[in-house]
C-alpha positions in Angstrom: 36.6 5.8 -58.7 38.2 3.9 -55.8 39.7 5.9 -53.0 41.6 3.0 -51.6 41.4 -0.8 -51.8 42.8 -3.5 -49.6 44.3 -5.4 -52.5 46.4 -2.4 -53.4 48.1 -3.0 -50.1 48.4 -6.7 -49.5 50.2 -7.4 -52.8 53.8 -6.5 -53.6 55.9 -5.4 -50.6 53.2 -6.4 -48.0 54.9 -8.1 -45.0 54.7 -11.9 -45.4 54.1 -12.4 -41.7 50.7 -10.6 -41.7 47.3 -11.7 -42.8 45.8 -9.9 -45.9 43.2 -8.2 -43.6 46.0 -6.0 -42.2 46.1 -4.3 -45.6 42.7 -2.8 -44.7 43.3 -1.7 -41.1 44.1 2.0 -42.1 41.1 2.1 -44.4 38.8 0.6 -41.8 39.8 3.1 -39.1 39.1 6.0 -41.5 35.8 4.4 -42.5 34.8 3.9 -38.8 35.5 7.6 -38.3 33.3 8.4 -41.3 30.5 6.3 -39.9 30.8 7.7 -36.4 30.5 11.2 -37.9 27.5 10.3 -40.2 29.5 11.0 -43.4 28.6 7.7 -45.0 26.8 7.5 -48.3 23.1 6.9 -48.8 23.9 3.5 -50.2 25.0 2.4 -46.7 22.1 4.1 -45.0 19.7 2.1 -47.1 21.6 -1.2 -47.4 23.9 -1.5 -44.4 22.0 0.2 -41.6 22.5 -2.7 -39.1 26.2 -2.8 -39.8 26.5 1.0 -39.4 25.0 0.6 -35.9 27.4 -2.3 -35.2 30.3 0.0 -36.0 28.9 2.8 -33.8 28.3 0.4 -30.9 31.8 -1.2 -31.5 30.4 -4.6 -32.1 32.5 -4.7 -35.4 35.4 -2.6 -36.5 35.6 -0.3 -39.5 37.8 -3.0 -41.2 35.1 -5.6 -40.6 32.7 -3.1 -42.3 35.1 -2.6 -45.2 35.4 -6.3 -45.8 31.8 -7.3 -45.3 29.9 -4.3 -46.7 32.4 -2.7 -49.1 34.0 -5.8 -50.7 37.4 -4.6 -49.4 37.1 -1.4 -51.5 36.6 2.3 -50.4 34.7 4.2 -53.0 33.3 7.8 -53.3 29.8 6.2 -53.1 30.7 5.1 -49.5 30.5 8.8 -48.6 28.0 11.6 -48.6 28.9 14.9 -50.3 30.6 16.4 -47.3 32.5 13.1 -46.7 33.7 13.1 -50.3 34.9 16.7 -50.1 36.7 16.2 -46.8 38.2 12.8 -48.0 39.5 14.4 -51.2 41.2 17.1 -49.1 42.6 14.9 -46.3 42.8 11.2 -47.1 45.5 11.0 -49.7 47.4 14.1 -48.6 47.7 13.7 -44.8 45.9 10.7 -43.5 48.7 8.2 -44.1 51.3 10.4 -42.5 49.0 11.0 -39.5 48.2 7.3 -39.2 51.9 6.3 -39.3 53.0 9.0 -36.9 50.2 8.3 -34.3 50.0 4.5 -34.6 53.1 3.0 -36.3 56.0 4.9 -34.9 57.7 1.9 -33.2 56.4 -0.8 -35.6 58.0 -2.5 -38.5 55.4 -1.0 -40.9 52.0 0.7 -40.9 50.5 -2.7 -41.7 51.5 -3.9 -38.2 49.1 -1.6 -36.5 46.6 -3.6 -34.5 43.0 -3.3 -35.5 41.7 -2.2 -32.1 39.3 0.4 -30.9 42.0 1.8 -28.7 44.1 2.5 -31.8 41.0 3.9 -33.5 40.5 6.3 -30.6 44.0 7.6 -31.0 43.7 8.3 -34.7 40.1 9.6 -34.4 41.4 12.5 -32.3 43.7 13.5 -35.1 41.1 13.2 -37.8 38.7 15.2 -35.6 41.2 18.0 -35.5 41.9 17.8 -39.2 38.1 17.9 -39.9 37.5 20.8 -37.6 40.4 22.8 -39.2 39.0 21.9 -42.6 35.5 23.0 -41.7 36.8 26.3 -40.4 38.7 26.9 -43.7 35.6 26.1 -45.7 33.6 28.8 -43.9 36.0 31.6 -44.8 
């Protein structure tokens, strides 16, 4: 089952002044966090190892990885077991709210967030905190 897909975003009410790629910026930033925390699925360890390293070394963004290695779709198979469990807890419930609050507060829409490592660093701090809190709640 798909967790998120770029085409779910760049259709319909998507801002006409933006390229379709912007429909995947939020997914890509989350995916970059997944990769930087080694929560990606075995499929990518086997078939996308060079691209994983390119994300970690910031040669490409998570959105580039989403487009090139995931066909613009974010699936459960893109994650390992811990990644799936955390994503089920966080992604659909709080990630979009966190993303909008941290990165899109003064923008026309969340789709106007620039796909930069500077923005990734901002949202990664929030995801780190959510992940740490989640891990603590799992050990109780």
